[in-house]
NUMI-350788 format. One line per 8 residues: number of its first residue (from 0); their letters; for each residue x, y, z of N, C-alpha, C. Coordinates in Angstrom, 1 decimal. Layout:
BEGIN
NUM> A> X:Y:Z:X:Y:Z:X:Y:Z | ...
END
This chain:
BEGIN
0> XXXXXXXX> 70.1:29.8:15.3:69.6:30.2:16.5:70.4:29.6:17.6 | 70.7:30.4:18.7:71.6:29.9:19.7:70.8:28.9:20.6 | 71.5:27.8:20.9:70.8:26.7:21.7:70.6:27.2:23.2 | 71.4:28.1:23.7:71.3:28.5:25.1:69.9:29.3:25.3 | 69.5:29.9:24.2:68.2:30.6:24.3:67.0:29.7:24.2 | 67.1:28.7:23.5:66.0:27.8:23.2:65.9:26.6:24.3 | 67.0:26.3:25.0:67.0:25.2:25.9:65.9:25.3:27.0 | 65.8:26.5:27.7:64.7:26.5:28.7:63.3:26.4:28.1
8> XXXXXXXX> 63.1:26.9:27.0:61.8:26.8:26.4:61.5:25.3:26.0 | 62.5:24.6:25.4:62.3:23.2:25.1:62.1:22.4:26.3 | 62.9:22.7:27.4:62.8:21.9:28.6:61.4:22.1:29.3 | 60.8:23.2:29.2:59.5:23.5:29.7:58.4:22.6:29.1 | 58.6:22.3:27.9:57.6:21.4:27.2:58.1:19.9:27.1 | 59.1:19.6:27.8:59.6:18.2:27.9:60.4:17.8:26.6 | 60.9:18.8:25.9:61.6:18.5:24.6:63.0:18.8:24.7 | 63.6:18.8:25.9:65.0:19.1:26.1:65.8:17.8:25.7
16> XXXXXXXX> 67.0:17.8:26.2:67.9:16.7:25.9:68.0:15.8:27.1 | 67.2:14.8:27.2:67.2:13.9:28.4:68.5:13.0:28.4 | 68.9:12.6:29.5:70.2:11.8:29.6:70.1:10.5:28.9 | 68.9:9.9:28.7:68.8:8.6:28.1:68.8:8.7:26.5 | 68.8:9.9:26.0:68.6:10.0:24.5:69.9:9.6:23.8 | 71.1:10.0:24.2:72.3:9.6:23.5:72.5:8.1:23.5 | 72.4:7.4:24.6:72.6:5.9:24.5:71.5:5.3:23.7 | 70.3:5.8:23.8:69.2:5.3:22.9:69.5:5.5:21.5
24> XXXXXXXX> 70.0:6.6:21.1:70.4:6.9:19.7:71.5:5.9:19.3 | 72.5:5.7:20.1:73.6:4.8:19.8:73.0:3.4:19.6 | 72.1:2.9:20.5:71.5:1.6:20.3:70.6:1.5:19.1 | 69.9:2.6:18.7:69.2:2.6:17.5:70.0:2.5:16.3 | 71.2:3.2:16.3:72.1:3.1:15.1:72.7:1.7:15.1 | 73.0:1.1:16.2:73.5:-0.3:16.2:72.5:-1.3:15.7 | 71.3:-1.1:16.1:70.2:-2.0:15.7:69.9:-1.8:14.2 | 70.0:-0.6:13.7:69.8:-0.4:12.2:71.0:-1.1:11.5
32> XXXXXXXX> 72.2:-1.0:12.0:73.3:-1.7:11.3:73.1:-3.2:11.3 | 72.6:-3.8:12.4:72.4:-5.2:12.5:71.3:-5.6:11.5 | 70.3:-4.8:11.4:69.2:-5.1:10.4:69.7:-5.0:9.0 | 70.4:-4.0:8.7:71.0:-3.8:7.3:71.9:-5.0:7.0 | 72.8:-5.3:7.9:73.7:-6.5:7.7:72.9:-7.7:7.4 | 71.9:-8.0:8.2:71.1:-9.2:8.0:70.4:-9.2:6.6 | 69.9:-8.0:6.2:69.2:-7.9:4.9:70.2:-8.1:3.8 | 71.4:-7.5:3.9:72.4:-7.7:2.9:72.8:-9.2:2.8
40> XXXXXXXX> 73.0:-9.8:4.0:73.4:-11.2:4.0:72.3:-12.2:3.4 | 71.1:-11.9:3.8:70.0:-12.9:3.5:69.3:-12.6:2.2 | 69.2:-11.3:1.8:68.5:-10.9:0.6:69.3:-10.5:-0.6 | 70.3:-9.6:-0.3:71.0:-9.0:-1.4:72.0:-10.0:-2.0 | 72.8:-10.7:-1.2:73.8:-11.6:-1.7:73.1:-12.8:-2.4 | 72.1:-13.4:-1.9:71.4:-14.5:-2.7:70.9:-13.9:-4.1 | 70.4:-12.7:-4.1:69.9:-12.1:-5.3:71.1:-12.0:-6.3 | 72.2:-11.5:-5.8:73.4:-11.3:-6.7:73.9:-12.7:-7.2
48> XXXXXXXX> 73.9:-13.7:-6.3:74.3:-15.0:-6.7:73.3:-15.6:-7.8 | 72.1:-15.3:-7.6:71.1:-15.8:-8.6:71.3:-15.1:-10.0 | 71.7:-13.8:-10.0:72.0:-13.1:-11.2:73.3:-13.7:-11.9 | 74.2:-14.1:-11.0:75.5:-14.6:-11.6:75.4:-16.0:-12.1 | 74.3:-16.7:-11.9:74.1:-18.1:-12.3:74.0:-18.1:-13.9 | 73.7:-17.0:-14.5:73.4:-17.0:-15.9:74.7:-17.0:-16.7 | 75.9:-16.8:-16.1:77.1:-16.7:-16.8:77.6:-18.1:-17.1 | 78.5:-18.3:-18.1:78.9:-19.6:-18.5:79.8:-20.3:-17.5
56> XXXXXXXX> 80.5:-19.5:-16.7:81.4:-20.2:-15.6:80.8:-19.8:-14.3 | 81.3:-20.5:-13.3:80.9:-20.3:-11.9:81.9:-19.4:-11.1 | 82.8:-18.8:-11.8:83.8:-18.0:-11.2:83.2:-16.8:-10.4 | 82.2:-16.1:-11.1:81.6:-15.0:-10.4:80.8:-15.4:-9.2 | 80.1:-16.5:-9.3:79.3:-17.0:-8.1:80.3:-17.3:-7.0 | 81.4:-17.9:-7.3:82.4:-18.1:-6.2:82.9:-16.8:-5.6 | 83.2:-15.9:-6.5:83.7:-14.6:-5.9:82.7:-13.9:-5.1 | 81.5:-13.9:-5.5:80.4:-13.2:-4.7:80.3:-14.0:-3.4
64> XXXXXXXX> 80.3:-15.3:-3.4:80.2:-16.0:-2.2:81.3:-15.8:-1.2 | 82.5:-15.5:-1.8:83.7:-15.3:-0.9:83.7:-14.0:-0.2 | 83.0:-13.0:-0.7:82.9:-11.7:-0.1:81.7:-11.5:0.8 | 80.8:-12.5:0.9:79.6:-12.4:1.6:79.8:-12.1:3.1 | 80.6:-12.9:3.8:80.8:-12.6:5.2:81.6:-11.4:5.5 | 82.7:-11.1:4.7:83.5:-9.8:5.0:82.6:-8.6:4.8 | 81.8:-8.5:3.8:80.9:-7.4:3.6:79.9:-7.2:4.8 | 79.4:-8.3:5.2:78.5:-8.3:6.3:79.2:-7.8:7.6
72> XXXXXXXX> 80.4:-8.3:7.8:81.2:-7.8:9.0:81.5:-6.4:8.8 | 81.8:-5.9:7.6:82.1:-4.5:7.4:81.0:-3.6:7.7 | 79.8:-4.0:7.4:78.6:-3.2:7.7:78.4:-3.2:9.2 | 78.6:-4.3:9.9:78.5:-4.2:11.4:79.6:-3.3:12.0 | 80.8:-3.4:11.5:81.9:-2.5:12.0:81.5:-1.0:11.7 | 81.0:-0.7:10.6:80.6:0.7:10.3:79.5:1.1:11.2 | 78.5:0.2:11.4:77.4:0.6:12.3:77.9:0.8:13.8 | 78.8:0.0:14.2:79.4:0.1:15.6:80.1:1.4:15.7
80> XXXXXXXX> 80.9:1.8:14.7:81.7:3.0:14.7:80.7:4.2:14.7 | 79.7:4.2:13.8:78.8:5.3:13.8:78.0:5.4:15.1 | 77.6:4.3:15.7:76.9:4.3:17.0:77.7:4.8:18.1 | 79.0:4.7:18.0:79.8:5.2:19.1:80.2:6.7:18.9 | 80.4:7.1:17.6:80.9:8.4:17.4:79.9:9.5:17.2 | 78.7:9.1:16.6:77.7:10.2:16.3:77.0:10.7:17.6 | 76.4:9.8:18.4:75.6:10.4:19.5:76.3:10.6:20.8 | 77.4:10.0:21.0:78.0:10.0:22.4:78.9:11.2:22.6
88> XXXXXXXX> 79.3:12.0:21.7:80.1:13.2:21.9:81.4:12.9:22.6 | 82.2:12.1:21.9:83.5:11.7:22.5:84.5:12.9:22.6 | 85.4:12.8:23.5:86.5:13.7:23.6:87.5:13.5:22.5 | 88.5:14.3:22.4:89.5:14.1:21.4:90.2:12.8:21.4 | 90.7:12.4:22.6:91.4:11.2:22.8:90.5:10.0:22.5 | 89.3:10.1:23.0:88.3:9.0:22.8:88.0:8.8:21.3 | 87.9:9.9:20.6:87.6:9.9:19.2:88.8:9.3:18.4 | 90.0:9.7:18.8:91.2:9.1:18.2:91.2:7.6:18.4
96> XXXXXXXX> 90.9:7.2:19.6:90.9:5.7:19.9:89.8:5.0:19.1 | 88.7:5.6:19.0:87.6:5.0:18.1:88.0:4.9:16.7 | 88.7:6.0:16.2:89.1:6.0:14.8:90.2:4.9:14.6 | 91.1:4.8:15.5:92.1:3.7:15.4:91.5:2.3:15.3 | 90.6:2.1:16.2:89.9:0.8:16.2:89.2:0.5:15.0 | 88.4:1.5:14.5:87.7:1.4:13.3:88.6:1.2:12.1 | 89.7:1.9:12.0:90.7:1.8:11.0:91.3:0.4:10.9 | 91.6:-0.2:12.1:92.2:-1.5:12.2:91.1:-2.6:11.8
104> XXXXXXXX> 89.9:-2.4:12.2:88.8:-3.3:11.7:88.6:-3.2:10.2 | 88.7:-2.0:9.7:88.6:-1.8:8.2:89.7:-2.5:7.5 | 90.9:-2.5:8.0:92.0:-3.2:7.4:91.8:-4.7:7.5 | 91.3:-5.2:8.6:91.0:-6.6:8.7:89.9:-7.0:7.7 | 88.9:-6.2:7.5:87.9:-6.5:6.5:88.4:-6.5:5.1 | 89.3:-5.6:4.8:89.9:-5.5:3.5:90.8:-6.7:3.2 | 91.5:-7.1:4.3:92.4:-8.3:4.1:91.5:-9.6:3.9 | 90.4:-9.7:4.6:89.5:-10.8:4.5:88.9:-10.9:3.0
112> XXXXXXXX> 88.6:-9.7:2.5:88.0:-9.6:1.1:89.1:-10.1:0.1 | 90.3:-9.6:0.2:91.4:-9.9:-0.7:91.7:-11.4:-0.6 | 91.8:-11.9:0.6:92.2:-13.3:0.8:91.0:-14.2:0.2 | 89.8:-13.9:0.5:88.7:-14.6:0.0:88.6:-14.6:-1.5 | 88.8:-13.5:-2.1:88.8:-13.4:-3.6:89.9:-14.2:-4.2 | 91.1:-14.1:-3.7:92.2:-14.8:-4.2:92.0:-16.3:-4.0 | 91.6:-16.7:-2.9:91.3:-18.1:-2.6:90.3:-18.7:-3.6 | 89.2:-18.0:-3.8:88.1:-18.5:-4.7:88.6:-18.5:-6.1
120> XXXXXXXX> 89.4:-17.5:-6.5:89.9:-17.5:-7.9:90.9:-18.7:-8.1 | 91.7:-19.0:-7.2:92.7:-20.1:-7.3:92.0:-21.4:-7.3 | 91.0:-21.5:-6.4:90.2:-22.8:-6.3:89.5:-23.0:-7.6 | 88.9:-22.0:-8.2:88.2:-22.1:-9.5:89.2:-22.5:-10.6 | 90.4:-21.9:-10.6:91.3:-22.2:-11.6:91.7:-23.7:-11.5 | 92.0:-24.1:-10.2:92.5:-25.5:-10.1:91.3:-26.5:-10.4 | 90.1:-26.2:-10.1:89.0:-27.1:-10.4:88.6:-27.1:-11.8 | 88.7:-26.0:-12.5:88.2:-25.8:-13.9:89.3:-25.9:-14.9
128> XXXXXXXX> 90.3:-25.2:-14.8:91.3:-25.1:-15.9:92.5:-25.9:-15.7 | 92.9:-26.2:-14.5:94.1:-27.0:-14.3:94.0:-28.4:-14.8 | 92.8:-28.9:-14.9:92.7:-30.3:-15.4:93.0:-30.4:-16.9 | 92.9:-29.2:-17.6:93.2:-29.2:-19.0:94.7:-29.0:-19.3 | 95.5:-28.6:-18.3:96.9:-28.3:-18.5:97.7:-29.5:-18.2 | 98.9:-29.5:-18.8:99.8:-30.7:-18.6:100.6:-30.5:-17.3 | 100.7:-29.3:-16.8:101.5:-29.0:-15.6:100.5:-28.6:-14.5 | 101.1:-28.5:-13.3:100.3:-28.1:-12.1:99.8:-26.6:-12.3
136> XXXXXXX> 100.7:-25.8:-12.8:100.4:-24.4:-13.1:100.5:-24.3:-14.6 | 99.5:-23.8:-15.3:99.5:-23.6:-16.7:100.7:-22.7:-17.2 | 101.4:-23.2:-18.1:102.6:-22.4:-18.6:102.2:-21.1:-19.3 | 100.9:-21.1:-19.7:100.5:-19.8:-20.4:100.3:-18.7:-19.4 | 100.3:-19.0:-18.1:100.2:-17.9:-17.1:101.6:-17.2:-16.9 | 102.7:-17.8:-17.2:104.0:-17.2:-17.1:104.3:-16.3:-18.3 | 105.0:-15.2:-18.1:105.3:-14.3:-19.2:106.4:-14.9:-20.1
END
């Protein structure tokens, strides 16, 4: 159904598109992203860490701990991107700018995840397995 025909009827009953609705929707999306990031940080990751305590090594616990902050930051970046792009009706250049910023933030989050995982894996190796080797780096790692 065409919106031009229904707009006067909706406005008569106070159901039109008020000017405060788009910023309020953006704020609600941002607030939902903050709540989801908080829940993931405080509830989901401790639950995952608790499940990984049953394994014989602590490598998986270290890896989960190393991605905790980047995943939380990624949820916040996604929420900010959705809060800006969905309700505000950006023009073409504004949408391109928002896409570029979100893409750069996504790359930063990806780099943080990779660096955290590599750092945790190397720390685990040096703390656990390097003490058993005769060299600083175990010769079995080389081809």
